[in-house]
N, C-alpha and C positions, 0 to 999 in steps of 0.2 A: 505493498499500500504507498504511495507516494504522497509524501507530508506537503503542507501548502509551501513549504520555504524551498523543497527540492521542485515542486512545480513552478515556483515563479523562476529559480535556477535554468528550468528547463526551457521556459517561454523567452527566457532572455538569449538563451543560446540559439535559439529558433529565430529571434529577430537578427540575431548578429549572422546568420545563414543566409538569411533573406535578402538581408543589406548587401551582402558579399555578392550575392549571384544577379543582385541588380546591377551594382556598379562594375561587376566584370564584363556585363553584356553592353553596358550603357559607353565605359571609357573606350574602347576601340572604335565605335560610332562617333564619338565626339572627336576624337584624334583625328578621324580620316577628315571630318567634316572640317576641321581647325587646319590641319595641313596639306590636304589634297581639294578642299572644297568640294568632297564627293558624298553627292544626296545618298542617306539613308533608303533602303528599298522600304516596302508596305509591311513585309514579313518582320525585319528587323523593329521598325516602329511597333508593331503589334505584339511582337515580344517584350518588348520593353515596357509597353502598356500594360501585359499581363503579369511582368516582373514588378513592376513598379505598385501595381494593386494588390498584389499578393502580400508584399512589404509592409504597406501602408495599412491595410484593411486588418493584417493579422497584431499590428501595434495597436490599432483602435480596437480591436476587440479585448485585446488582453489589457488595456485600460479597465475597460468596462468588467472584467473579471478579477483586477488585483486586488479590488477592495473586497469581494468575497474571500480570497486566498489571506488578508488579513496583512497584506502588504504594506498600506498605508499607514499602519500603525508605526512603521518605523520611519522616523522624521528625516533621518541623512538620506535613504533609500527613495522617497517619495520625492524629496526635493530634487534628488540628481535623475530620477526620472522624469519628472516635470521638465528638467534642463533637455533631456532627450527628446522627449515629446516637443518641445519648443524646435528644436534642430529639425525634426523629420518633419515638421509642419512647413519649416522653411523649403525642404526639400520638395512637399508636394507644390508648391508653388514653381519651381525651378521645372519638375517634372512636367506638368499641365502646360506649362509656357512654351516648353520644349515640343510636346506633341501638338499643341495649336499651331505653333509656326511650321507643321507639315501637313496641315488640315488638308490641303489639295492633295495630298497621296493619299490620304485615306478614301477619299472619293466617296465619302459615305457607306465606307465597308462596316466601319465600328466607328462610334464615336470617340473622340480621343480625351475628353472632357470628363468632368468629375465621377467617380466612381462611388463616391460618399462623400458625407458634408463632414467625416472626421469630427464631430462635434466630441466626443469624448476625451481626445487630446487637447482640443480646444480648452474644454472646462480644466483639464487636468494641469494647463499651463496657468490658466487665469487664476485656480484656486491656489495655488504654491509657487507661483512665482512673483516678483515685484510688478507692480501696476504699469508703469512704465516699458517693462518688455512685453507683455502680452498686449498690451494696447498698440504697440508697434508693429506687433503681428497681425494682428486684428486689420488694423489699417492696410498693411501688404496685401492681405485677402481682399478687402474691399475694393482696392484700386484695381486688383487682377480678376475681379467679377465672381470671386469665390464665394461660398457659403459661409458665414460667420455664426451660427445656430452655437456653437457651443460657446461662444464668446458675448452672445446675447442673452442666453438661456442658461442660468446655472444647474437648472434641474432641481428635483426633490432631494431635501438632505437625508443625510443617513439617519436610520432609528439605531439609537445607540444605547447596548443592554446596561442595565444597571450593574455596577461591579459586586460581586458577590458579598465582598467585605461592607458594604452599605447594607444590602438586605440582612445579612447576619445581626450587624449593628443595629439597625432598626428594629427587628424581632427582638434581640435582646432588652433594649432599652423600653420597648413597649412591655415585654412582658414584666420588667423588673418595676416599673410604675404602675402597672395593672394590679399586681401583690401588693404594693405600698398601699395604695387607694382601698383594695378590698380589707387589706390588715385595718386600716383607719376608720373605715365603716362598721367595723365589728367593734373597736376600741370605742370609738366616737358614735354612737347610735343617734345619738339627736344632736348633730352638730349645729352650730350657729351659722346665720344666713351666709356670713364672709367664707367660713369653712366650708360650708357646702359649695359655694362657688368656686373657690379653690379645688376643691375635689372633683368638681366636675370638667374644671379646665385639664387639669392635669389626665384625668380619664380619658377624654377626648381626644389629648395628643396622643396617648398611649396607645389606644384602640387603633387609632388612625395609623401609627407607625406599624403596627401589626398586620393590619389590612393592607399596607403598600405592596406586602410581598406575595399577596393573594392574587392571580390572574382574573382578569376580566374588567369590565366597568360597571359603576354605579354612579346612577346620574339623580341629582337632586336638584328641585327646583322648590323654592319656599318664599314667603312673604313675612318678615318679621319686624313688625315696627314700622311699618311703610317702606321696607327695603326689601327689593327681589333679588334673592340669593340663588346663584346656577352654581353646583360644584360636580366633579366628577371624580371618583377613584378613591384616594385614601383622604383626600378633603372631604368627600361627600360622607365618611363616616364620621369626620371631626365635627360637620354640620350638624349630623343627626342628632348625635349624642350632647352637642351642646344645645342645641336649640330645643329638645326635649328635655321636659323634667318630669321622670315618673312618679317620683310624690306626688307632687300636683293633680297628675293625670289621677292618681287613685284616690286622692282627696275627693 
């Protein structure tokens, strides 16, 4: 079974191989154009397009999967990979303009233009690189009439799991203060209004801390002293316990 770390390393190796294949095909073509002014053939252009699309699209998909593999938790890695995405996006511009310059050679056989929006790589650079860097890249995309979806729309934020230590701490604190209030209720069966106010407040907080680890949602909507209150989850538990006064209801 491959670990997430091994999957990331394997993906980075695959990216390097795809880049190597793309550059090995493109370099001789560019050298012939520069040295001999020899035009590339249609087959060479189509191969260039396919190799470039394989390279760029693989990185684009990997950006989408890298978060699932936990790679974004490593600050140094994610910053370095954002810089890699920045360089690859610049290569996308060069690649597209190169193919566009030979649009007559394609003769409608296959469009040499955008194989994708590369929005994931754009979001990566926007999220983890300085503003002046990704804004300059966005401007280059706009000048060349390329999509800027990732720069314009950041996407939905990740749902972050609550750390286990927070759940354990909340449960421990909730149980402790619940027991304290129960013991005080037995020791002081007839508390004063001030004592009852404090007991109820502490009990509300302790129960809401315990309920925070219970999955599911609870919605509460109530009007209390001309105020409208809406709460969800653990806060809803607090509102229920705080607003309801069982002794008064019984009496």
